[in-house]
N, C-alpha and C positions, 0 to 999 in steps of 0.2 A: 504494500500500500504506500503511495507516494506521500511525502511530507507536505503539509499545508503551507503554501507560501505566506510570508509575512507581508501584508500590503505596504507599498511604498508610502512613506510619510507617516507611518504608525509611530506614535510616541506615547509613553515610553515603550521601547521595543525590547528592552533587556529581559523582562520576564517571559515574553513570547519566545525569544531566541533560546533562553535557558530551557524552556519547555520542549522546544524542537530538539535540542541537543540530548536531553534526557530520553526522549522518545526514540531517537536514533540509537542511543546506547542500549536501551532495552531490547530493541530489535536485533542489534548485533550480538548481544549475549544469547538471545533465543536462537539465533542462527548457529552460533558456535555450539550450543548444547545439542541442537538437532544433528549436527555433523560429527559430534564426538563419537569415538569408538566405544561401544557398549559391550557388556558381557555376552549378549546374544549374538553379536557378530563373530564370536569365537566358540559358539555352541555351549556357552556357559549360562547358568541361571543368575549368578551374582559373583562379584569379586570385590576385594578390598579397594583396588584401584587398577587403572590401566597399567599392565606390566611394561609398556613402552616408555613409561616415565622414568625419572632418575632412580635407579636401583643400585644398592650395594648389597653385600652378602655378609652374614654373620653366623657364627657357629652357635647352635642351640646349647643352652646350659643343661648339663646332665641332670635329668630328673625333674626339671622345672616345667610345670604344666602351664603352657602358653594358651591364652584364649583371645580370639579375634572376632569382633562383631561383624556380621554380614547382614545388611538390610535386605529383606525379601519384599519386593514391591507389590507383587501379586501372588495369589495362591498358586502353588506349583508342587511338583514332586522332586525331592532331592535324592539322587541315587549315588552320587560320588562326591568325595572331597578331592580337590585338586591342589597340589602344591608343587614346588620345584626344588630340586637338590642341586646346588651349584658346585659343591665339593662333597664327595662321598664320605659317609661316616666310616669309622674303622673300629674294630673291637666292640661292636654293638652287642648288647646283652639280649639274647633270644627271649621273646615273650615280654619285652619291656619297651617297645617302640610302637606308639599308637596314634591314631587320629580319630576324632569323633565329633558329633554334632550335638549341641546343647540348646535347650530352650532358654528364653530370657529369664526364666525362673531358676535356672541352674540345673535342670533335669537332663540327664544323658538320654537322648532320643535313640541314637544308634551309633555304633563305632565300626571302624574298619577291622580287618584282620591285622595281625602283628606285621609291622613294616620293617622288621630287622633286615631282611634280605633286600627289600626294595630301596631302603635308604643307604645301602652300602654301594650304590652306584648313582651317577649323576643323571639329570634329565627331569622332564615334567612327569609327575607321578599322579595318575588317576587312580584313586583308592576307593573301591566300592564299599558302601555301607553294608553291614550285615542285613539290614532291613531298610529298603527305600522309605523315605518319610514324606507323607503328604502334609504340607505345611500351609498355613494361612499367611497372609501378608503380616510382616512384623520383623522383629529383630531376633536373630539366631546367632549362635557362637560356635565357631570351629575351634576345637581344642586339639593340641598335639603335645606329645612328650617323647623324648629320646633318652635312652640310658645306655651307657657304654664308655669305653675308653676315650673315644673322640667322636662326639655326635656330628651329624652332617651340618653343612652350611646351607642356609636358605636365603633367598632374596628378601630384602626389606626396603622400605622407603627411608629417606633421610628426614630426621627431625631438626636438622640445621643446628644441632648443638643445644637446642632448648629443652628437648626431652619430653617426658610424659605429660607435662602441663600443656604443651602445644598439641600433641597428638590426641589428647582427651579433653580438649577445651570445652567447657560447658557441661561436662559429664561428671558422674560420680563413680565410685568404685563399682557400684552395681551395674552401671550402664556404660562403662568405659569401652572404647573401641579396642584398645590393646591393654591387656592386663595379664597377671600371672596368679596362680591359685595353689601355691605350695609345691612341695616335691612329692612325686608319686612314681610308682612303677607300672601301675595300670590306671585306666581312666576311672575316676570315682563315679558312682551312680548319681551323685548330686554334688553341686558346688554351692557354697554360701556366697552369692554374688557380691553382697555388700562387704565381705571380708577380703575380697581380692586386692591385689596391689597393682596400681596403674603402672604401665610399662612404657619405655621409650623406644620400643622396637616395633615398627610398623610392618609386620610380616605381610608378604603377598600370599594370599590363599584365595581359592574360589570353590564353587560348588557347581555340579552339573546334574 
């Protein structure tokens, strides 16, 4: 839709010009959003962010349960958790490397098989849930833990040195995008969400 011309001789014209600029800015933002790469473009249901953005890699901390929030915009069925291993783990402990899907209340909905073998090599890992989950729109949490001599490295976004406060701005421990929930060897059946510790590691994960 074209912008409305400001009639010649209009005074004062500042307010009208500012309105036109704001309208143009709104349309530009909407166009950029429409053209942005989305999870569905990669056959995914949701992701933490576009993996083409600035990524670094970090080794998982042995035994630390990491939890990452994923917003699900429309009702769907989640079948897999997707992550990437940039440097393979070594000396991983069998039966102690897992990923799973939690509700916003902290209930474990389903988990993958043990990932000890899968995480001992690099690449994108599509990890089937034991039971696909039919979910309503809302917030869900992907959780993962690795145990062993040297856990794998996974891609994450940069927090620009500001840390957990920036990554979880406006959120609480219960609703944080990135948080940890103690040390474990298996995924707990439930997590007390308000007792989590906000984290400065913006892991890239997705679901399909």
